[in-house]
KEDOMAR-260147 format. One line per 10 residues: number of its first residue (from 1); for each residue y, x, z negated of N, C-alpha, C. Coordinates in pm, 1 decimal, decimal comma. Atoms other than C-alpha are relative to their C-alpha. Last residue first. Layout:
<sites>
NUM = Y/X/Z/Y/X/Z/Y/X/Z ~ ...
</sites>
This chain:
<sites>
223 = -30,0/41,3/140,0/9065,8/12491,6/-13308,5/-23,8/116,8/-95,4 ~ 121,9/23,8/76,4/9076,7/12658,1/-12968,0/34,3/-37,0/-141,4 ~ 34,4/-112,3/89,7/9400,9/12620,0/-12787,7/-123,6/-37,4/-76,6 ~ 29,8/44,2/136,8/9443,1/12387,6/-12491,6/-41,4/120,6/-79,7 ~ 59,2/-102,3/87,2/9608,1/12459,9/-12160,1/-22,0/-57,2/-139,9 ~ -76,8/-18,5/122,7/9664,4/12155,6/-11942,2/-71,4/101,0/-89,8 ~ 80,7/7,1/120,9/9523,1/12177,8/-11590,0/89,6/28,9/-120,8 ~ -63,2/-62,7/114,7/9704,0/12102,7/-11267,7/-84,9/-22,0/-123,9 ~ 34,1/-140,1/10,9/9484,0/12033,4/-10960,8/64,5/69,8/-117,6 ~ 137,5/-33,8/33,0/9639,6/11703,9/-10867,5/-19,4/150,1/-13,9
213 = 51,3/-98,0/-92,1/10012,1/11639,0/-10891,7/-142,8/36,7/-37,4 ~ 143,9/18,5/-21,1/10077,7/11316,2/-11075,5/-55,0/97,0/102,6 ~ 75,8/84,0/91,9/10454,8/11347,1/-11042,3/-144,5/-12,3/41,4 ~ 106,6/-74,4/66,9/10598,8/11644,9/-10857,2/-80,2/-82,6/-96,4 ~ -47,5/-48,0/129,9/10934,7/11492,9/-10766,5/-108,5/71,8/-78,0 ~ -98,1/-105,2/-25,5/10827,8/11467,4/-10401,2/52,6/59,8/-130,3 ~ 70,9/-120,3/-39,9/10513,0/11278,4/-10504,8/96,4/115,2/24,1 ~ 75,5/-49,0/114,9/10716,3/11026,1/-10698,7/-73,7/128,3/33,9 ~ -95,2/-64,9/90,5/10965,3/10990,8/-10413,9/-73,1/58,3/-119,5 ~ -42,5/-126,3/-60,7/10680,0/10924,5/-10168,0/96,9/74,4/-91,0
203 = 110,0/-94,9/14,5/10528,6/10664,7/-10400,4/38,6/135,0/58,5 ~ 7,2/-38,2/141,6/10862,2/10485,6/-10433,4/-110,6/102,1/-21,9 ~ -103,4/-99,6/33,0/10907,3/10493,5/-10054,8/-7,4/45,1/-145,3 ~ -88,7/56,3/101,2/10567,7/10319,0/-10001,7/105,3/104,9/-37,2 ~ 23,0/-35,7/140,7/10416,4/10458,5/-9684,2/102,6/-63,3/-92,1 ~ -66,4/-125,1/40,3/10459,4/10265,3/-9357,9/-26,9/30,0/-145,9 ~ -130,4/18,0/63,5/10196,1/10001,9/-9275,0/63,7/135,3/-31,9 ~ -18,6/-111,1/94,2/9912,6/10042,2/-9027,1/142,1/-8,3/-53,3 ~ -137,5/-45,7/19,2/9838,9/9706,2/-8865,3/2,5/110,1/-105,7 ~ -37,1/-16,2/140,4/9482,3/9657,9/-8744,8/142,5/53,6/-5,9
193 = -115,9/-85,5/24,6/9345,9/9532,3/-8414,2/29,1/3,5/-149,6 ~ -93,5/51,4/100,0/9026,9/9379,9/-8280,0/117,0/95,9/-15,1 ~ -133,1/-58,5/1,8/8752,0/9419,9/-8023,8/85,5/-64,3/-108,2 ~ -90,8/86,1/76,0/8377,8/9364,3/-8044,2/134,6/71,2/-11,1 ~ -106,9/-58,4/80,2/8157,7/9519,2/-7778,8/76,7/-108,5/-75,0 ~ -133,0/26,1/-52,6/7834,1/9361,4/-7662,8/103,8/60,3/-93,6 ~ -55,4/132,9/26,5/7527,6/9532,6/-7798,6/127,9/-20,8/79,0 ~ -141,6/-3,6/39,0/7351,0/9831,5/-7644,3/48,8/-142,8/-19,7 ~ -67,1/129,6/-12,8/6974,7/9887,6/-7617,1/142,8/11,5/-53,1 ~ 97,6/100,5/-41,0/6743,4/10188,8/-7572,0/66,4/-136,2/24,5
183 = -43,1/137,8/19,3/6984,5/10482,5/-7586,4/-104,4/-96,2/56,3 ~ -64,2/58,2/-117,5/6814,2/10819,6/-7612,2/28,5/-147,6/-24,9 ~ -18,5/144,2/7,9/6733,8/11033,9/-7913,4/67,9/-48,4/127,5 ~ -135,3/53,8/-9,9/6603,3/11383,0/-7847,0/-1,7/-151,7/-15,3 ~ -76,1/-45,6/116,1/6294,3/11580,0/-7950,8/141,9/-56,7/-0,9 ~ 24,5/-141,7/23,9/6054,7/11401,4/-7717,7/68,7/42,7/-128,2 ~ 60,9/-39,2/-126,3/6222,2/11068,5/-7651,0/-21,2/151,0/-4,6 ~ 31,0/-141,7/-13,9/6302,0/10916,1/-7988,6/-72,6/23,5/131,6 ~ 141,0/-29,3/17,8/6460,1/10573,1/-7968,3/-24,6/147,4/30,0 ~ 44,4/-126,8/-55,7/6819,3/10463,4/-8018,3/-149,2/18,8/-26,6
173 = 131,7/-34,6/50,7/6950,7/10112,0/-8070,4/-46,1/125,1/72,9 ~ 103,8/-49,1/-91,0/7322,8/10088,6/-8012,0/-131,1/14,1/-76,7 ~ 123,4/-46,4/63,9/7608,9/9899,1/-8176,3/-99,0/41,7/107,2 ~ 124,3/40,7/-64,1/7965,4/9848,8/-8059,4/-118,3/61,7/-73,6 ~ 121,9/-34,5/72,6/8313,7/9853,9/-8206,3/-120,6/-47,0/79,6 ~ 115,3/54,4/-71,9/8646,7/9863,4/-8023,5/-125,1/49,6/-71,0 ~ 131,3/-61,9/20,1/8965,8/9918,5/-8220,3/-104,8/-76,0/81,4 ~ 113,8/77,0/-51,3/9333,2/9859,2/-8148,5/-129,6/73,6/-31,8 ~ 103,0/-80,4/-64,6/9613,8/10003,7/-8358,3/-116,6/-90,7/39,6 ~ 126,3/72,0/-22,7/9935,3/9828,6/-8454,7/-95,3/89,1/79,7
163 = 10,0/76,7/-122,9/10217,2/10036,2/-8597,7/-134,4/-69,0/9,8 ~ 17,8/143,9/17,5/10292,1/10301,3/-8856,4/-4,2/-70,4/134,9 ~ -122,2/68,1/41,2/10240,4/10665,6/-8770,5/-28,1/-148,6/-13,3 ~ -64,7/79,6/-104,4/9903,6/10836,9/-8762,9/125,6/-65,5/-56,2 ~ -16,4/139,8/36,8/9813,7/11109,6/-9008,8/74,9/-74,8/109,5 ~ -132,6/30,9/52,3/9716,2/11431,0/-8833,7/8,5/-148,4/-31,7 ~ 5,2/-2,0/147,3/9355,5/11547,7/-8790,8/137,6/-18,0/-61,7 ~ -52,4/-130,2/40,9/9425,1/11618,9/-8421,3/3,0/17,0/-151,6 ~ 88,9/-103,3/-52,8/9201,4/11334,6/-8302,3/45,1/140,3/-36,7 ~ 34,7/12,5/-141,1/9391,1/11096,2/-8529,6/-90,4/115,2/42,7
153 = -40,7/-112,8/-83,0/9408,6/11054,2/-8906,3/-46,6/-21,0/143,2 ~ -136,8/14,1/-47,6/9409,0/10735,8/-9115,7/49,0/115,5/84,8 ~ -94,3/-57,7/96,1/9102,8/10820,7/-9325,3/143,8/-4,2/48,1 ~ -108,5/-69,7/-68,1/8874,3/10585,4/-9132,5/100,7/48,6/-102,4 ~ -115,1/-28,9/87,1/8541,0/10484,4/-9285,2/101,4/84,6/75,6 ~ -72,4/-111,7/-60,3/8267,4/10310,9/-9085,2/129,2/20,2/-78,3 ~ -141,9/-15,7/29,1/8037,4/10090,7/-9293,7/53,5/125,7/67,2 ~ -41,0/-139,8/-13,9/7699,8/9969,4/-9164,6/150,5/6,0/-23,7 ~ -144,2/-21,7/17,7/7530,7/9643,8/-9261,5/29,3/150,2/5,0 ~ -34,4/-129,2/57,4/7186,2/9557,3/-9124,9/151,9/10,1/-9,0
143 = -142,0/-30,2/-5,2/7037,5/9217,1/-9046,8/28,5/128,8/-77,5 ~ -25,0/-57,8/-131,3/6670,1/9160,5/-8961,1/148,7/27,5/19,2 ~ -112,9/51,8/-76,2/6594,2/9111,0/-9328,8/9,9/68,8/135,1 ~ -93,8/-108,2/-21,3/6250,1/9177,1/-9465,6/110,1/-48,0/93,9 ~ 16,7/-72,8/-125,3/6090,9/8852,9/-9566,9/102,4/112,7/11,6 ~ -124,1/3,6/-77,6/6099,7/8761,1/-9936,4/-19,5/79,7/129,3 ~ -59,3/-132,5/-13,4/5743,7/8710,5/-10057,1/125,0/-9,2/87,1 ~ -19,4/-42,5/-137,6/5671,6/8354,3/-10154,8/66,2/136,7/2,7 ~ -111,9/-91,7/-15,6/5525,6/8270,4/-10493,6/7,2/47,4/143,7 ~ -64,8/16,3/-130,3/5295,9/7970,6/-10466,9/118,2/91,0/20,0
133 = 73,3/87,1/-90,7/5218,1/7968,1/-10838,6/78,2/-16,1/129,3 ~ 85,4/-80,3/-86,5/5364,6/8272,6/-11012,1/-72,1/-84,8/102,9 ~ -80,2/-69,8/-100,0/5659,9/8077,3/-11151,4/-83,8/83,9/93,8 ~ -13,2/-140,6/34,6/5411,4/7843,2/-11320,4/80,5/71,4/107,6 ~ -140,4/-36,0/-3,6/5484,3/7481,7/-11241,3/22,0/145,6/-36,1 ~ -50,5/17,2/-135,8/5127,4/7402,7/-11142,6/144,9/42,7/12,4 ~ -119,3/84,2/3,8/5007,1/7547,9/-11473,3/58,9/-8,1/139,7 ~ -127,2/-72,3/-2,8/4660,9/7685,6/-11425,4/113,8/-99,1/0,2 ~ -119,2/75,6/-40,4/4321,0/7551,5/-11515,5/124,5/87,3/-4,8 ~ -84,7/32,3/114,1/4034,5/7805,2/-11526,8/122,8/-74,9/47,2
123 = 12,6/139,8/37,0/3782,3/7788,7/-11242,0/83,4/-40,0/-118,3 ~ 105,2/14,3/101,1/3739,5/8166,0/-11218,7/-17,8/-143,5/-44,3 ~ 128,8/-34,1/-60,3/3932,5/8184,6/-10889,1/-116,0/-15,1/-98,0 ~ 3,1/-132,8/-56,4/4224,6/7996,3/-11045,9/-139,2/28,9/53,8 ~ 94,3/-88,4/66,1/4243,5/7621,6/-11082,4/6,8/136,8/64,7 ~ -61,3/-74,0/109,7/4540,2/7395,3/-11005,8/-97,1/87,6/-75,4 ~ -18,8/81,9/120,1/4347,5/7137,7/-10805,6/50,3/81,4/-117,5 ~ -40,4/140,6/-12,7/4234,9/7391,0/-10547,2/12,1/-66,7/-134,7 ~ 94,4/82,7/-74,2/4227,5/7765,1/-10624,0/49,6/-142,1/10,3 ~ 37,4/124,4/66,3/4518,0/7981,5/-10731,8/-92,2/-82,0/89,6
113 = 100,2/-25,9/103,0/4543,5/8347,8/-10627,7/-50,6/-126,4/-65,5 ~ -30,2/80,5/117,9/4714,4/8248,1/-10299,5/-107,4/22,5/-106,2 ~ 61,5/132,6/1,0/4650,4/8533,7/-10058,2/27,9/-72,0/-129,9 ~ 142,6/-6,5/28,0/4904,2/8817,3/-10086,1/-58,1/-139,9/11,3 ~ 39,9/-138,2/-19,2/5257,7/8872,7/-9949,2/-149,7/15,5/-16,9 ~ 37,5/-68,5/124,0/5314,3/8503,9/-9904,3/-40,2/142,2/32,5 ~ -37,4/83,7/113,4/5481,6/8282,5/-9646,2/-27,1/71,9/-131,4 ~ 98,1/17,3/105,7/5480,2/8539,9/-9367,8/53,3/-88,8/-111,0 ~ 65,3/129,6/-7,2/5687,6/8492,6/-9054,3/-98,0/-26,6/-111,9 ~ -96,5/109,5/1,0/5944,2/8769,7/-9110,4/-67,9/-136,4/1,0
103 = -5,5/69,2/128,1/5685,3/9024,7/-9220,6/87,4/-125,2/4,2 ~ 134,1/41,5/37,5/5569,6/9179,0/-8892,9/0,0/-85,5/-126,1 ~ 34,9/121,0/-71,4/5928,1/9183,1/-8765,8/-138,9/-50,0/-36,7 ~ -53,2/118,0/68,5/6026,7/9427,0/-9039,5/-43,5/-127,8/68,7 ~ 101,4/102,9/21,6/5783,8/9688,6/-8907,2/56,2/-126,7/-63,6 ~ 64,7/43,7/-123,3/6007,6/9948,1/-8742,8/-88,3/-121,4/-18,7 ~ 140,1/25,6/27,9/6239,8/9977,4/-9041,4/-66,4/-56,2/125,2 ~ 35,7/139,7/20,3/6572,1/10124,4/-8932,3/-150,4/-12,2/-16,2 ~ 139,5/30,8/-34,8/6724,0/10471,1/-8963,2/-30,9/-146,4/-31,0 ~ 79,2/46,3/113,2/7106,5/10467,8/-8977,3/-142,7/-26,8/45,2
93 = 137,9/26,4/-40,3/7355,2/10644,0/-8754,1/-84,2/-29,7/-123,5 ~ 97,0/-11,8/108,3/7730,7/10629,5/-8808,4/-137,3/-34,8/54,3 ~ 136,2/42,9/-28,1/8022,4/10670,2/-8572,6/-88,3/24,4/-121,9 ~ 83,1/2,9/120,5/8400,4/10700,2/-8574,7/-141,4/-43,2/38,8 ~ 133,8/52,7/-24,0/8620,9/10803,6/-8280,1/-81,2/12,6/-129,3 ~ 96,5/-43,4/101,8/8993,1/10845,8/-8339,3/-132,4/-69,5/27,0 ~ 136,7/47,0/-17,7/9274,4/10837,1/-8088,2/-84,6/46,0/-116,9 ~ 82,8/-17,6/119,4/9652,7/10869,4/-8117,8/-136,9/-64,0/24,9 ~ -24,0/-135,6/49,5/9848,7/10923,0/-7797,4/-86,9/30,8/-120,6 ~ 118,9/-84,3/-17,0/9688,9/10618,6/-7635,6/23,5/144,4/-44,6
83 = -36,1/-105,5/-94,9/10038,0/10457,4/-7615,8/-116,8/92,0/33,6 ~ -35,6/59,4/-129,8/9907,6/10136,4/-7775,8/34,6/104,1/105,8 ~ -134,9/54,8/6,5/9737,1/10343,0/-8049,9/34,9/-58,8/136,4 ~ -103,7/-54,1/-87,1/9362,4/10385,5/-8035,1/134,0/-64,6/-30,1 ~ -129,0/50,5/46,0/9058,7/10345,5/-8261,5/109,2/66,1/83,0 ~ -109,7/-78,8/-55,1/8714,2/10390,6/-8105,1/130,7/-67,9/-39,7 ~ -128,9/66,3/-21,3/8428,0/10258,4/-8316,1/98,5/99,7/58,6 ~ -113,8/-87,0/-27,1/8060,4/10341,4/-8343,5/125,4/-82,7/23,9 ~ -119,4/84,5/-8,4/7742,1/10188,3/-8485,8/120,0/93,0/16,0 ~ -129,3/-69,4/-3,9/7411,2/10365,0/-8423,0/111,3/-101,6/15,2
73 = -112,9/85,8/-36,9/7080,3/10212,0/-8528,0/127,4/82,3/-6,9 ~ -132,6/-27,0/57,9/6783,9/10449,4/-8525,7/99,7/-102,3/52,2 ~ 9,6/-52,0/136,2/6407,4/10410,4/-8473,6/135,1/15,7/-69,8 ~ -128,4/-52,8/46,9/6365,8/10206,5/-8157,6/-10,6/41,4/-146,4 ~ -0,7/-145,3/18,0/6001,3/10175,0/-8052,1/131,0/58,6/-45,9 ~ 55,7/-69,8/-115,8/6015,9/9826,6/-7904,0/15,0/151,9/-11,6 ~ -77,3/-123,1/-10,2/6248,8/9685,2/-8171,6/-52,3/92,2/109,2 ~ 88,1/-105,1/-49,9/6108,1/9338,0/-8118,5/82,4/126,0/21,9 ~ 129,5/17,3/65,8/6280,6/9076,8/-8333,7/-99,8/105,8/44,0 ~ 94,2/84,5/-74,5/6619,1/9209,2/-8223,0/-133,1/-9,5/-71,8
63 = 96,0/-74,2/-79,9/6851,8/9347,1/-8491,1/-88,9/-96,3/79,0 ~ 128,5/69,0/-7,9/7157,3/9156,7/-8614,5/-91,6/77,2/93,6 ~ 70,9/-4,6/-127,6/7448,4/9381,6/-8711,1/-131,5/-75,9/-12,4 ~ 130,0/65,0/17,7/7706,3/9337,5/-8987,2/-65,9/-15,1/136,6 ~ 52,9/62,6/-120,8/7991,5/9589,7/-8955,4/-138,8/-55,6/-31,0 ~ 135,9/42,0/33,5/8201,4/9685,1/-9257,9/-53,1/-83,5/115,9 ~ 47,5/101,9/-93,0/8505,5/9874,2/-9126,6/-145,3/-31,9/-37,3 ~ 142,9/16,9/-21,7/8663,5/10064,4/-9415,4/-27,3/-114,6/96,6 ~ 17,9/135,4/-52,6/9022,5/10189,7/-9415,7/-147,0/-13,5/39,1 ~ 63,6/19,0/-130,3/9053,5/10495,7/-9635,5/0,6/-147,1/37,8
53 = 141,8/35,8/2,5/9272,2/10613,4/-9921,3/-53,6/-15,6/141,1 ~ 23,4/62,7/129,9/9650,4/10604,2/-9890,8/-145,2/-49,1/-5,1 ~ -6,2/-101,1/104,3/9695,5/10853,6/-9606,7/-23,1/-54,2/-139,0 ~ 64,8/-124,5/-38,1/9778,2/10585,3/-9352,7/20,1/105,1/-108,6 ~ -102,8/-102,9/-10,4/9878,2/10264,2/-9532,0/-69,8/131,5/29,3 ~ 34,8/-141,5/16,4/9643,2/9971,8/-9476,2/121,4/89,0/20,2 ~ -125,6/-68,0/-29,3/9686,1/9597,7/-9528,6/-18,2/148,3/-32,1 ~ -56,9/69,4/-115,0/9350,7/9417,8/-9504,3/131,8/62,4/42,7 ~ -80,3/117,9/33,2/9188,2/9675,6/-9730,1/56,2/-65,0/126,1 ~ -43,8/-14,0/138,8/8905,6/9665,4/-9635,5/75,7/131,7/-16,0
43 = -85,5/-115,7/26,6/8826,0/9538,5/-9285,7/46,5/-1,8/-145,1 ~ -89,8/22,1/113,0/8528,7/9306,5/-9226,2/77,5/127,6/-27,7 ~ -67,8/-124,7/35,8/8347,6/9290,2/-8891,8/100,2/-33,2/-109,8 ~ -132,6/9,0/62,1/8094,2/9018,4/-8814,1/52,5/139,5/-29,9 ~ -26,8/132,7/54,7/7774,8/8938,5/-8624,3/141,6/-12,1/-54,7 ~ -92,5/-20,4/111,9/7742,4/9239,4/-8395,2/41,3/-137,5/-50,2 ~ -130,4/65,6/5,8/7438,6/9167,5/-8181,0/80,1/42,6/-121,8 ~ -72,0/-82,6/97,6/7121,1/9335,6/-8056,9/144,2/-48,2/-3,7 ~ 40,7/40,1/135,7/6941,1/9048,2/-7882,6/59,5/86,6/-110,1 ~ 122,4/-67,2/44,4/7143,8/9112,3/-7564,6/-34,5/-39,8/-143,5
33 = -23,1/-94,7/108,5/7399,6/8847,9/-7461,1/-131,3/65,6/-42,1 ~ 99,3/21,3/105,3/7332,6/8687,6/-7124,2/16,3/107,7/-106,8 ~ -62,5/56,1/119,4/7659,4/8706,9/-6928,0/-98,9/-25,7/-112,6 ~ -70,7/-104,5/74,3/7518,2/8946,2/-6668,0/55,9/-53,0/-131,4 ~ 98,3/-94,9/51,4/7265,4/8685,8/-6557,5/67,0/109,0/-81,8 ~ 69,6/63,7/111,3/7535,3/8420,7/-6536,1/-103,8/93,8/-58,6 ~ -89,1/0,4/115,6/7749,9/8654,9/-6328,1/-67,5/-63,2/-120,0 ~ -5,1/-135,5/53,1/7460,5/8720,7/-6090,0/88,0/6,5/-123,4 ~ 127,9/-25,1/66,3/7405,3/8346,8/-6049,9/-3,8/139,1/-59,8 ~ -1,7/72,0/127,6/7776,0/8296,1/-5983,8/-130,8/20,0/-75,0
23 = -84,9/-72,7/95,3/7770,3/8568,4/-5719,5/-0,4/-68,0/-135,8 ~ 72,1/-121,1/39,2/7473,3/8405,4/-5547,9/80,2/80,4/-101,2 ~ 106,9/40,9/90,1/7649,5/8068,3/-5554,5/-79,8/120,8/-46,1 ~ -60,1/37,4/128,0/7962,8/8226,6/-5410,4/-107,1/-40,7/-100,4 ~ -33,2/-120,3/77,4/7760,5/8403,2/-5141,7/60,5/-32,2/-135,8 ~ 121,1/-70,9/42,6/7606,8/8066,0/-5041,5/32,7/129,3/-74,6 ~ 45,0/38,6/133,4/7933,9/7872,3/-5037,3/-117,5/83,4/-49,0 ~ -102,6/-34,6/98,5/8107,6/8044,9/-4746,4/-46,5/-27,1/-141,8 ~ -11,3/-145,9/5,6/7802,2/8046,1/-4517,0/101,3/44,7/-104,6 ~ 119,8/-51,1/66,9/7740,6/7680,7/-4603,4/7,3/151,0/-15,2
13 = -9,0/37,2/141,2/8099,9/7589,5/-4518,8/-119,1/52,8/-78,1 ~ -96,5/-88,7/65,1/8084,0/7785,8/-4195,0/11,2/-29,2/-149,0 ~ 61,4/-132,7/9,7/7764,6/7604,0/-4095,2/93,2/98,7/-68,2 ~ 99,4/2,6/106,5/7919,2/7266,8/-4176,9/-65,1/134,7/-18,8 ~ -71,9/4,2/127,7/8227,3/7346,0/-3971,0/-97,0/-1,0/-116,6 ~ -55,7/-133,3/25,2/8005,9/7450,4/-3679,4/73,7/4,4/-133,4 ~ 111,2/-90,5/32,2/7804,0/7127,5/-3703,2/50,6/139,2/-32,1 ~ 45,9/33,2/135,6/8119,4/6912,3/-3721,0/-111,5/94,7/-43,1 ~ -102,0/-45,6/94,7/8268,6/7087,5/-3417,7/-44,5/-24,0/-143,5 ~ 10,1/-146,9/7,1/7946,9/7041,7/-3219,6/98,8/55,6/-100,5
3 = 120,0/-30,6/76,6/7945,8/6670,1/-3304,9/-17,9/150,6/-15,9 ~ -31,5/23,5/141,6/8305,0/6635,4/-3189,4/-117,8/34,6/-88,5 ~ -88,9/-107,1/43,4/8216,3/6796,4/-2862,8/32,9/-13,0/-148,4
</sites>
């Protein structure tokens, strides 16, 4: 009887563990980061006042070594207030070079023009320290920078109020399918937040008093 109990307990334990192991394997597969990656995000300026210029999101993206027919890189960002009352969607599309991967492993763009022992093809001696000797062609970069520019307005084209705003940025590779672009690969999302500061009271008073009003022209008389 005791042996039967032990066997049943072991069977239940196995039945309980097997789904967990399968789930963990599925989670590990889902956790593999795609080769299209967002490397960094830089905000300029760090302290932003809505309506005072723009807030720039500089996004550095690493492209996969095999673009597999992709022709366009799309970078987008959704900016939201904590209450979700203010939303703004930004996006930019940039054509990419389909052949950069063919050049990343090359040491030289052309065959070495110098023969053995410091001689050229005609047998003339060459200077081993010449800047042309062994010149390496710079490989085409597999990193692309895209800048998204926010003017501080929401979905209704109204300036947002001060406070902390969240943003989510992601990158996509698009490929041409007939006459339309379709998504080929999507990067993991990058999240962050930005503090929108209140306007400078001195600047508001200056504008209210009519200082530095644009569009005014000074009349001049002909000599």
